N, C-alpha and C positions, 0 to 999 in steps of 0.2 A: 145728335143735337149738340150745337156749340155750348161750351161751358160759359158760365157767367162770372165775371170778375167781381170780387168784393170791392167795397170802397177803398180799403187799404191797398189792394192790388192795383186798382186804378191809379192811386197816388204813386205807387212804385213805378208804374208805366210812365207817368208824367216826369218823374225824377230821372228815369232812364233816358227818356227823350231829351231832356236838358243836357245830360252828360254827353250824349251822342252829338248834339248840336255843337257843344263846345269842342269836342274832339275833332270834328270834321269841318269846323269853321275855317273858311279860307280855301278849302279843297272842294267842297260841294255846297250848293246853295241850300237855304233853309227848306224850301219847298221839296226838294229832292230828298233831303234827310227825313222830313216828316212823312213823306209818301212811303219811304222804305220802312220806317217804323210801323206805320199803319198796316201795310201789306204783310209785314212779317208777323205782326200780332194777329191779324185776321187768319193767316194760314195756320198758325199754331192753335188758335181757339177752335177752329173747325175740327181739328183732329184730336184734341186733348180730351182725356177722361176726367181730369182734375185740373183745377186752376192754380194749384199751389206753386208750381214751377214756372208758370207762364211769364210773369214779369222778368225774371232772370233770363229765361230762355229767349224771350222776345228781344231783349237787349243784346244778347250774344249773337243771335241769328242776324239781327239788323246790322250789328257792327261788322260781322263777317261779310255781309252783302255789300255794305258801304266800302269796306276795305277793298273788295273786289272791284267795285265800280271805280274807285280812285285809280286802280291799276289800269282798267280799261280805257279811262279817259286821259291817262297821262300822255303828255307830249314827249316823254323821255322813256318810252317803253323798253327800248333796247338797253337802257342802263339800269333798269329795275332789277332788284335781286330776284332770283328764281322763285316760283310759287309751285307748291305741290298740293294736290287735293287727294285725300284718301277716302275711298268709298267702300262701304259694305252694306248689308241689308239693314241692320238695326242700329248702326253707329254706336254699338254698345261694347264691342270687343275688339275685333281686328283693326278697324280703322282708328279707333281711339288709341290703341296700343302703338300702332305705326306712327300716328301723329305725335304721341308722347315721345317716342324715340327720336323723331326728327327734330322736335323742339329741343330736346335734351342734348343731342349731338351737334346740331347746327346752330343753336342759339338764334340770334337775330339775322343770320345769313340767308334764311329761307322763310318766305311767307307760307305758313302751314294752314291748311283748311281740312276739315273732314265732315262727312255727312252720311246719311243713310236713306235708302229708298223707302223703308218702313221703320222709322225711328222707334226704338224702345223707350220706356219711361225712365229707365236708369241705366247706368253703366254696369256691365258685368262685374260682380264683386270679386270673382276669382281673378279676373284680369287686373282689377285694381290692386289686389294683394300681391300678385306676381310682379307687377311693375314697381310697386312700393319697395320690394326687395332690392331693386336696382336704384333706388333713390328717385324714382319718377312718380309724381303724383298725378293720377288721372281721376282720382276720386271726386274731384269738384266739377268734373265735366258733366254735361247733360247732352244726351243724344239729340240731334237735330237733323232736319232734312237737308238735302242739297238744294241749291238754287241756281237758276240759269246764269246769273252774273258770276257766281263763284266758279262754275265749270268753265265759262268762257275766259275768265281771268287766269286760270291755272295753266302753267307751262307743261306740267306733267299731271296726268290723272291716273291714279292707281286704283284699280278695282279688285275687290276680293269677294267673290261669291254672289254678287248682285245680278249677274247675268244680263238679260235683256232689259232689266229695270234701270241699269246704269245708263246715264246719258252719253250719247256719242256725238261729237262735234268734229267736223272736218278740220284737219290741220293740227289737232292736238296730239301730243305724245302720250299714247296710252300704254299702260302696263297692266297685265292681268296676273295677279299673284295668286297661286294656288296655295292657300294657307288654311289650315284646319280651323273650323268654327269652334270657339271656346265656350259657346253658350251653355252647354250642359256638362262641362268638364270641371274637375277639381283644380285646386291651385297647383298641385303636383303635376297634373296633366297640362295645365296652361303654361308652365315654365318653358316647355319645349317650343310652344307657339311663340312665346315672348322672345326667346333666343333666335328663332327663325326670322322673326320680324326685324330684330336688331341687325342681323346679317344682311337682310334685304335692304334695309334703310341705309346701312353703310355703303352697300354697293351702289345704290341710287345716288348717294352723295358724291361718291367717286365719279360717277358718270356726269354729274353736274359740276364737278371740280370744286366741291365745297369741302374743306378740311374738317374732320371731326374734332370737337373740342376735347374729347376724352377717348 
């Protein structure tokens, strides 16, 4: 059964909608922005077990979908910076760590997205701790689903363990990384996964001809 938002949470949604309207003003029309906000909220409410993170997650999910839509509708697609989508089952460990590495190493040179086929409620804390040791904060991230617009807008789609649940679109560059699942591992065990992902992300950046900042 869908969760019900409190009055305060409904206010937060309206405030988030206003921020998104300002951010994408001049790129997308108001009707499109509002439609994406509403559909993002509806999708999350249907699956959520608690409403506490809904306003923040709905804003982030809608923002990612709108960013993707801007890419899809751009008349200068050939000149856009590359975009990479990292996918795993729960968007709580591997995909969040990979996205964290890409943002850290590439900065603003790559549009980074991530998502899961069955998003968890929170990011894996061992993954958060392991990444923090490298100066990368993924603790403020919240697992979210993937969306059609985001997959279609990505130049590269990296899948990790989501198998048949991961979306497949013709013409996309797909990479299937065999990376251990950190879901039941300790911080000590997750460090090797973290380092494996760093090496893979650096390799992908080299393929995309994006220099690493560090």
